[in-house]
N, C-alpha and C positions, 0 to 999 in steps of 0.2 A: 788340696783344696776341694772341698765338696761344693758341688753346685746345688743350688736350691731346686726344689721340685718344679717351680715355675719356669726356671731357665731351661731345665731338661725338657719339659713339655713344649716349650717354645722352639727349642732346637729340633725336637722330633717332628713337629709339624712343618717347619720351614726347610727340612732336609730335602725332600723331593715330592713332587706332586703324586697323588694317588693314581694307581694304574687301573685300567679297565680290564677286568678279567673276562676274556672271550670264551674260554673253555666251558665254564659253567653255563654261560648264556647259550652256547651251541647245544649243550646237553638239554637245556630246557626247551629250546625250539625243536629239537629232534623228538622229544617226548610229546610235545604239543602237536606236531604234524602227524605223528603216528596215531595219536588219540583221535584227531579229526578225521583221518582217513578210515580208521576202523569204525567210527560211529556214523559216518556219512551214509545216507540212504541213496543207493544207486537205482535209478529207474530206467527201464528199457523202453525206448521210444521206437515205434514201428512206423515206417513211412511207406505208404502204398502209392504206387503210381496209378493215376486215374487218367484214362484217355477221354478227354472231353471232346464233343463233336466240334468240328470247325465252324466258324461263324458263317462262312459262305460255302455251303456244300453243293456240289454238282452231282447230278444223277449219274451213277455208274451202274453198269450191269452187275448184279450180285453174282458171285461165284456159286456154282451148284453146291448144295449141302445145307446144313442147319445154320440158321442165324438165330441163336438163342436169345430170348428176351424174357425178363421177369418184370411184370407190370404190377406195381403196388398201388392199390386204391384203399379208400377207407373201409370198404366192405370185404376186402380180402385181397389175395394175390392171384396172379394168373401167369402160368408159364406158357410162352407162345413161341412160334417160329415166325420170323419177320416175313417169310415168303408164303407160308401155308396157313398162318393164323393160329388161333388158340390150340394149345395141346392139353393143358390140365388146369382147371380152375381150383383154387385153394381157398375156400371161404374161411372167414374168421372163426376161431373157436370161442368159447365163452370167456377165456382169459386173454384173447388178443389174436395176433396173427399165427398161422399154422407153420412155424419155422421147421418143425420136424417133418411135416408132410412135404415141404419144399426141399429139404435135404434128401429125403427118400426118393422123390421123383428125379432130382438132379443126379443122384447116384445111378439110377437106371439109364438116364440119358448119357451119362459118362461111359457106361458100359457099352452102349451102342456106338458112341463117337469118342473113342479114347484119345484121339489126336486133337480134339477140339479143346481150346483153352480160353476162348473169349466168350463173354456174355454181356448183354446190356441190361441195366436196371433202369426201368422207366417209372417215374414217380409223379404223383399228383403234386401240384404246386405247394400245397400246405402240409406235406408229409413231414413229421418231426425228424430231426437229424438222428436221433437215437434209433429210430426204425430203419433209416438208411444204413447205418453202421451194422445193425443186426442182420439185415438182408445181405449186405456185402459179405459179412463173415460167413453166413450160411451158403452163399454162392461160391465163395473162394475155396473153403476147406470143410471137411467133416472130421469128427473125432472117432478113432477106432481104438478099442482096448486090446492091448497085446500083453497078456499076463497081468502084471501089476501096474504097468505103465499105460498112459493114454497118449496115442500118437495122432497127429493131424495128417490127413491124406488130402491131396489136392483134387479139387473139382474143376472150377473155371476161374483161374487166378487173374486173367486179364479182363478187367471190368471197365465198362463204359457207362456213363450216367446220362440220362436224358429225361425229357418230359413225357409223361404218359399220354397216349392219344385220347382225344375227347371221347366220352361215352355217347351212346345213342341218345340218351335223355338230354345231354347238354347240346347236342347238335340240333335236336328237334325243339329246343327251347323249353325243356322240362325243368324240374326242380334243380338239377345240377347246374343249369345255366344261370339261375338267379342267385342272388347273394344268400349266404347261409342265414338261417333264422337267428343265430346267436349274434350276428352283427346288426340286426334290425332293431331299432328302438322306436317304440310307439310314443308319440307326443299326445298328451291329453288335450 
């Protein structure tokens, strides 16, 4: 007896439920994970530790030696010693701050004080963040060419950040003490 096509088809489908094939699915996931890992963009995040001044500081007798400060103002930078005062003024160039002059001067300071690792960066209150980062980079390290490679050498990696001291003009009530002209609006 021959069975009809319809009964054979019905018997084939009612025989057993379909199986889930795991091996091809594992193969697909393996290829997918490999592809995603190879095409992912990895970025390197650098975290710097910054020593902020304490909110309540008490006067302590400073130890003998250099207390390096880099003061950043609108008209330029100044390298100073907290104890003895200004060491080197670095006026702005036509294209902005003199970062190369800062690095050159700090190299000379590092030669005289090789064990010194800390420095303070003092900023005016309206200094842009980008300038702070650039000054920090130039105070921390400098680049040296060794053959075909460029290597970073350490200057003063332990950085503290603070407010720049008031200028003489702002203490005397000069133009620095008044509001900037860009913030003033004349009413007719």
